C-alpha positions as CSV (number, residue, x, y, z in Angstrom):
1,M,-13.9,-24.1,-11.2
2,A,-11.8,-26.8,-10.4
3,N,-7.9,-26.7,-10.3
4,A,-5.0,-28.9,-9.3
5,E,-5.2,-30.2,-5.9
6,A,-3.9,-27.7,-3.1
7,T,-0.4,-28.6,-1.8
8,S,-1.5,-27.1,1.4
9,I,-4.2,-25.7,3.3
10,L,-4.5,-23.1,6.1
11,C,-5.8,-23.2,9.6
12,P,-9.1,-20.9,9.9
13,Q,-7.8,-19.8,13.5
14,C,-4.1,-19.5,13.5
15,H,-3.5,-19.3,9.5
16,K,-0.5,-21.8,9.6
17,Q,-0.1,-24.3,6.8
18,N,-1.1,-27.8,7.4
19,V,-1.0,-30.9,4.9
20,P,-3.8,-30.9,2.5
21,H,-6.1,-33.5,4.1
22,A,-5.5,-32.6,7.7
23,R,-8.9,-32.7,9.7
24,F,-7.5,-30.7,12.8
25,C,-4.8,-28.2,12.5
26,Q,-1.5,-29.8,14.0
27,Y,-0.4,-26.4,15.5
28,C,-3.8,-25.4,17.5
29,G,-5.9,-28.2,17.2
30,H,-8.7,-26.1,15.4
31,D,-11.3,-27.9,12.8
32,M,-9.6,-27.2,9.5
33,I,-13.1,-28.0,7.6
34,L,-15.5,-25.0,7.2
35,N,-19.3,-25.3,7.2
36,N,-18.8,-28.3,9.3
37,D,-20.0,-26.8,12.6
38,A,-23.7,-26.3,11.8
39,P,-23.8,-26.6,7.7
40,S,-26.0,-24.2,5.8
41,D,-25.5,-26.6,2.6
42,E,-23.9,-29.6,1.6
43,R,-20.7,-27.7,0.5
44,R,-17.6,-28.2,3.0
45,Y,-14.6,-25.6,2.5
46,V,-11.0,-25.3,3.2
47,I,-8.6,-22.2,3.0
48,T,-5.7,-22.4,0.5
49,R,-4.5,-18.9,1.3
50,V,-5.1,-15.5,2.4
51,V,-5.7,-13.0,-0.5
52,K,-6.5,-9.7,1.4
53,Q,-6.9,-9.2,5.1
54,G,-8.0,-5.9,7.1
55,G,-8.9,-4.9,10.6
56,Q,-12.3,-6.3,10.9
57,G,-12.5,-8.8,7.7
58,A,-10.6,-11.1,5.5
59,V,-10.6,-12.5,2.0
60,Y,-9.4,-16.1,1.4
61,E,-9.2,-18.6,-1.6
62,G,-10.7,-21.7,-0.6
63,R,-11.7,-25.0,-2.1
64,D,-14.8,-27.2,-1.6
65,Q,-14.8,-31.0,-1.2
66,A,-14.6,-31.0,-4.9
67,G,-11.7,-29.1,-5.8
68,R,-13.8,-26.2,-6.9
69,V,-12.1,-22.7,-6.0
70,Y,-14.0,-20.0,-4.2
71,A,-13.6,-16.6,-2.5
72,I,-14.1,-16.9,1.3
73,K,-14.9,-13.7,3.1
74,E,-14.8,-13.7,6.9
75,M,-16.0,-11.1,9.2
76,L,-13.2,-10.6,11.8
77,D,-14.7,-9.9,15.1
78,R,-12.5,-7.3,16.7
79,F,-15.1,-5.2,18.2
80,N,-15.0,-3.7,21.7
81,E,-18.6,-2.8,21.8
82,A,-21.6,-5.0,21.2
83,R,-23.6,-2.2,19.3
84,E,-20.7,-2.4,16.7
85,R,-20.4,-6.0,16.4
86,A,-24.3,-5.9,16.4
87,E,-24.1,-3.3,13.4
88,A,-21.2,-5.3,11.5
89,L,-23.2,-8.6,11.6
90,A,-26.3,-6.9,10.2
91,R,-24.3,-5.7,7.2
92,F,-22.6,-9.1,6.6
93,H,-25.7,-10.6,6.8
94,A,-27.7,-8.3,4.5
95,E,-24.5,-8.4,2.0
96,A,-25.2,-12.0,1.6
97,Q,-28.9,-12.0,1.4
98,L,-28.4,-9.1,-1.5
99,L,-25.9,-10.8,-3.1
100,Q,-28.0,-14.3,-3.1
101,G,-30.8,-12.4,-4.9
102,F,-28.5,-11.0,-7.8
103,N,-28.2,-12.1,-11.4
104,H,-26.0,-10.1,-13.3
105,P,-23.0,-11.1,-15.0
106,S,-21.0,-8.1,-13.4
107,I,-21.9,-9.4,-9.6
108,P,-20.2,-12.3,-8.3
109,R,-22.5,-15.2,-7.3
110,V,-22.6,-16.3,-3.6
111,Y,-22.8,-19.9,-3.0
112,S,-22.9,-20.2,0.9
113,Y,-23.4,-18.2,4.3
114,F,-22.9,-19.7,7.3
115,R,-21.5,-19.5,11.0
116,D,-18.6,-21.7,11.9
117,E,-17.4,-22.2,15.4
118,G,-18.2,-18.4,16.0
119,R,-16.8,-17.2,12.8
120,H,-18.9,-15.6,10.0
121,Y,-18.3,-16.7,6.4
122,L,-19.7,-16.0,3.1
123,T,-18.5,-18.0,-0.3
124,M,-18.5,-16.4,-3.7
125,D,-17.0,-16.9,-7.1
126,F,-13.1,-16.3,-6.9
127,I,-12.2,-13.6,-9.4
128,Y,-8.8,-14.0,-11.1
129,G,-7.5,-10.3,-11.6
130,D,-6.7,-7.0,-10.4
131,D,-8.7,-4.2,-9.0
132,L,-8.5,-0.9,-10.4
133,Q,-7.1,0.8,-7.5
134,E,-4.2,-1.6,-7.9
135,L,-3.8,-1.0,-11.7
136,V,-3.9,2.8,-11.4
137,E,-1.1,2.7,-8.7
138,R,1.0,0.3,-10.7
139,H,0.8,2.0,-14.1
140,G,-0.5,5.7,-13.4
141,R,-3.2,7.2,-15.3
142,L,-5.3,4.6,-17.7
143,P,-5.8,4.9,-21.4
144,E,-9.2,6.8,-22.0
145,A,-10.3,4.3,-24.4
146,Q,-9.8,1.2,-21.6
147,V,-11.4,3.4,-19.0
148,L,-14.3,4.3,-20.9
149,T,-14.9,0.4,-21.9
150,W,-14.9,-0.3,-18.2
151,A,-17.3,2.5,-17.4
152,D,-19.6,1.2,-19.9
153,Q,-20.0,-2.0,-17.9
154,I,-19.9,-0.3,-14.6
155,C,-22.9,2.0,-15.4
156,A,-24.7,-1.0,-16.6
157,V,-24.5,-2.8,-13.2
158,L,-25.2,0.1,-11.3
159,T,-28.4,0.9,-13.6
160,Y,-29.1,-2.9,-12.6
161,L,-29.1,-2.0,-8.8
162,H,-30.8,1.3,-9.4
163,G,-33.5,-0.7,-11.1
164,K,-34.0,-2.9,-8.0
165,G,-34.3,0.2,-5.7
166,L,-30.8,0.2,-4.5
167,I,-28.0,2.4,-3.9
168,Y,-24.5,1.1,-4.0
169,R,-23.0,3.9,-1.8
170,D,-19.3,2.5,-2.1
171,M,-18.0,3.2,-5.8
172,K,-14.4,3.4,-6.0
173,P,-11.3,1.7,-7.9
174,S,-10.8,-0.7,-5.3
175,N,-14.2,-2.1,-5.5
176,V,-14.2,-2.9,-9.1
177,M,-12.2,-6.1,-10.3
178,I,-10.9,-6.6,-13.9
179,E,-11.0,-10.4,-14.8
180,R,-7.6,-11.5,-16.4
181,S,-9.5,-13.5,-18.9
182,G,-11.4,-11.2,-21.1
183,G,-11.2,-8.0,-19.3
184,A,-14.9,-8.1,-17.8
185,I,-15.4,-6.1,-14.7
186,K,-17.0,-7.2,-11.5
187,L,-18.4,-5.1,-8.8
188,V,-17.7,-6.2,-5.4
189,D,-18.2,-5.4,-1.6
190,F,-22.0,-4.7,-1.3
191,G,-21.5,-4.3,2.7
192,I,-23.0,-0.8,2.8
193,T,-25.7,-0.9,-0.3
194,T,-28.9,0.3,0.7
195,L,-32.5,0.7,-0.1
196,F,-33.3,4.1,-2.0
197,R,-35.6,5.9,0.9
198,G,-36.0,9.4,-0.9
199,N,-35.1,12.1,1.5
200,E,-35.0,9.9,4.5
201,R,-31.6,9.9,6.3
202,D,-29.6,6.7,6.4
203,S,-26.0,5.9,8.1
204,Q,-23.5,8.3,7.2
205,V,-21.0,5.7,5.6
206,G,-19.0,5.7,2.4
207,T,-15.2,6.7,1.4
208,P,-13.9,10.0,1.9
209,G,-12.7,11.5,-1.7
210,Y,-15.4,9.2,-3.6
211,A,-18.6,10.1,-1.5
212,P,-20.6,12.9,-2.6
213,P,-21.5,15.8,-0.2
214,E,-25.0,14.6,0.4
215,Q,-23.9,11.4,2.1
216,Y,-22.1,13.1,4.9
217,Q,-25.7,13.8,5.9
218,G,-27.0,10.0,5.4
219,L,-28.8,11.6,2.3
220,V,-28.3,9.2,-0.9
221,T,-30.0,9.0,-4.3
222,P,-29.0,7.2,-7.4
223,Q,-27.2,10.7,-8.3
224,S,-24.9,9.6,-5.1
225,D,-23.7,6.7,-7.3
226,I,-23.3,9.0,-10.1
227,Y,-20.9,11.3,-8.2
228,A,-19.0,8.5,-6.8
229,L,-18.5,7.1,-10.5
230,G,-17.5,10.1,-11.7
231,A,-14.8,10.6,-9.0
232,T,-13.4,7.0,-9.6
233,L,-13.3,8.0,-13.5
234,H,-11.5,11.2,-12.9
235,H,-8.9,9.1,-10.7
236,L,-8.5,6.5,-13.5
237,L,-8.1,8.9,-16.1
238,T,-5.8,11.6,-14.6
239,G,-4.0,9.7,-11.7
240,R,-4.8,12.3,-9.1
241,D,-6.1,10.3,-6.1
242,P,-9.1,12.2,-4.4
243,T,-8.4,10.4,-1.0
244,E,-5.4,12.8,-0.9
245,Q,-7.0,16.1,-1.8
246,L,-9.3,18.5,-0.3
247,P,-13.0,17.0,-0.1
248,F,-15.1,17.6,-3.2
249,S,-12.3,19.3,-5.2
250,F,-12.0,18.0,-8.6
251,P,-9.8,20.3,-11.5
252,S,-10.9,19.7,-15.0
253,A,-9.9,16.4,-16.0
254,Q,-8.7,17.9,-19.3
255,Q,-6.6,20.3,-17.7
256,L,-4.7,17.6,-15.8
257,E,-4.5,15.5,-18.9
258,P,-4.9,17.5,-21.9
259,S,-5.0,14.5,-24.4
260,L,-8.6,13.5,-22.9
261,S,-11.5,14.2,-25.1
262,R,-14.0,17.1,-24.6
263,R,-16.7,14.9,-24.4
264,T,-15.4,12.7,-21.6
265,N,-14.3,15.9,-19.5
266,D,-17.6,17.5,-20.0
267,A,-19.3,14.2,-18.6
268,L,-17.1,14.1,-15.7
269,E,-17.7,17.6,-14.7
270,R,-21.6,17.4,-14.9
271,A,-21.2,13.9,-12.8
272,L,-19.1,15.7,-10.4
273,Q,-21.5,18.8,-9.6
274,K,-21.8,19.0,-5.7
275,V,-25.7,19.4,-5.8
276,P,-27.5,16.4,-6.6
277,Q,-29.9,18.1,-9.3
278,N,-27.2,19.4,-11.3
279,R,-25.7,15.7,-12.1
280,F,-27.1,13.4,-14.5
281,A,-30.6,12.1,-13.8
282,T,-29.8,8.7,-14.1
283,M,-26.9,6.4,-14.7
284,E,-28.2,5.6,-18.3
285,D,-27.3,9.3,-18.7
286,L,-24.1,9.3,-17.9
287,R,-23.4,6.1,-20.1
288,V,-24.8,7.6,-23.0
289,A,-22.8,10.8,-22.2
290,L,-19.4,8.7,-22.3
291,N,-20.4,6.7,-25.2
292,A,-21.0,8.7,-28.2
293,Q,-22.3,5.4,-30.1
294,R,-24.7,4.4,-27.4
295,Q,-28.2,5.2,-27.8
296,P,-30.3,6.3,-24.8
297,Q,-32.3,3.4,-23.2
298,P,-35.7,3.7,-21.4
299,H,-35.0,4.5,-17.9
300,P,-36.0,1.6,-15.2
301,A,-39.2,2.5,-13.8
302,Q,-38.6,1.1,-10.3
303,V,-36.7,3.9,-9.0
304,R,-38.0,7.5,-8.5
305,V,-35.3,10.1,-7.5
306,A,-36.8,12.5,-4.9
307,P,-34.6,15.5,-5.0
308,V,-32.1,16.3,-2.2
309,P,-32.5,19.9,-0.8
310,A,-29.9,22.0,-3.0
311,A,-29.1,24.0,0.4
312,A,-28.5,20.9,2.1
313,A,-26.2,19.5,-0.5
314,A,-24.2,22.6,-0.9
315,Q,-23.7,23.6,2.7
316,V,-22.6,20.5,3.9
317,A,-19.9,20.4,6.6
318,V,-16.6,18.2,6.5
319,P,-16.9,15.9,9.3
320,P,-14.7,12.8,9.2
321,L,-16.8,10.3,6.9
322,P,-16.8,6.7,8.5
323,Q,-14.6,4.5,6.2
324,A,-16.5,2.1,4.2
325,Q,-15.7,-1.6,4.6
326,T,-15.4,-4.6,2.6
327,S,-17.6,-7.7,2.5
328,P,-17.7,-7.8,6.3
329,P,-18.6,-4.6,7.8
330,P,-16.0,-1.7,8.4
331,P,-12.6,-1.7,7.4
332,Q,-11.2,-4.3,4.8
333,K,-8.6,-4.4,2.1
334,R,-11.3,-3.7,-0.6
335,P,-13.0,-1.1,0.9
336,V,-10.3,1.0,2.5
337,A,-8.8,3.2,-0.3
338,R,-5.2,3.0,0.0
339,R,-2.9,5.8,0.8
340,G,0.8,5.5,0.8
341,P,2.6,6.7,4.2
342,M,4.9,8.9,1.8
343,A,2.2,10.5,-0.1
344,A,0.5,11.5,3.4
345,I,3.7,13.0,4.5
346,R,4.4,14.9,1.4
347,S,0.5,16.1,1.6
348,C,0.9,17.2,5.3
349,L,4.3,19.0,4.4
350,A,2.6,21.1,1.6
351,H,-0.1,22.2,3.9
352,L,2.3,23.1,6.4
353,V,4.4,25.0,4.2
354,R,1.3,27.1,2.7
355,L,0.2,27.8,6.2
356,V,4.0,29.3,7.3
357,L,4.0,31.1,3.9
358,T,0.5,32.7,4.6
359,L,1.4,33.6,8.4
360,L,4.7,35.4,7.0
361,A,2.8,37.5,4.6
362,I,0.2,38.4,7.3
363,A,3.0,39.4,9.7
364,T,4.8,41.4,7.2
365,I,1.8,43.4,6.1
366,A,0.7,44.2,9.8
367,T,4.5,45.3,10.6
368,G,4.7,47.3,7.5
369,G,1.4,49.0,8.6
370,Y,2.6,49.4,12.4
371,I,5.8,51.4,11.3
372,Y,4.0,53.4,8.8
373,A,1.3,54.7,11.4
374,A,3.5,54.7,14.6
375,R,6.9,55.4,13.4
376,P,8.6,53.8,16.3
377,A,12.2,54.9,17.2
378,W,13.7,51.6,16.5
379,A,12.6,51.5,12.9
380,E,13.2,55.0,12.0
381,P,16.9,54.7,10.7
382,F,15.5,52.1,8.1
383,A,11.8,53.1,7.5
384,G,12.2,57.1,7.8
385,P,13.6,57.8,4.7
386,V,11.2,55.4,2.8
387,I,8.3,56.7,4.5
388,E,9.4,60.5,3.7
389,L,9.8,59.5,0.0
390,I,6.3,58.2,-0.2
391,Q,4.7,61.1,1.5
392,R,6.8,63.5,-0.7
393,A,5.5,61.6,-3.8
394,M,1.8,61.7,-2.5
395,E,2.2,65.5,-1.9
396,E,3.4,66.2,-5.5
397,N,0.5,64.1,-6.9
């Protein structure tokens, strides 16, 4: 897509603004042109603005020499250990290779993947729109009809991935973009997408609040994506952020929002079952359950789901789950579920108040039992008459 010429460009290293046709940064002297050091193809890029930036990844808006606009993702090398750096690079490289092999309207197309002066980049379609996390934070719970329209498209793209033997593993609102023109969805951030390996354990990655219990054990199947999509839809339809709640706790969506249809509520409850075998068998089954007009489609034959042991799924401990990341490796804006500081403070205070009240109740019961049994002298003026009344009542009965 070509737009009007940029009024300024940013240095890839110091991110300061330079004139549009600068060859080297006037502040730090860094080369302004990307894919120029060891070119992967004929395209050359410049950065025009920072879209989002996290601890280990960034997304920029950029242009090529013909003026076409792209999203440019960079893996920020801020690792202290060589092993972490190698794992992050492997995920970034795997994401680029995966995206280059996809052909689906709901998945952004990749154009270039390259290393430039020690930095790693990936360029893809630039999506003009907002992600679902931004929409639910801005508007609160979203209309059921609109959410179900988006859900139908999300089910379709996840069915496409499952048909290729892939598990997405990071379904959450911030990884679904809504295009401003037309309202179509785009699924982003494939940094932790993995091949389905049956009961073979994989790395324990995902986003707390959305990842299912079995993902804490490194066990993922297509039903894992079904759970995460159920958690995502529950958040959108009720406004209740699962990252601020106890793990795996999803009250009835209809209780939180009585206007929701029974059909949608029942579909969410089944999708959010803790044991994988109790969820829908396929993403297409969930799609049909959410849409009364949709007819069941033949299930893709490429993936056969081996059951995860029920005991393993039901008896999962709740250790801290590594936070998922965006395009690059671990944390990035897109991957990290946002939680405001005030929400975190309120949640901590609520837990503290509940703990104090529980301790007070226990102390009161224990003190009463002690006074009744031991009759200490210091309590006699107050408790003696009461205890005598209780004993007389018991004798009369």
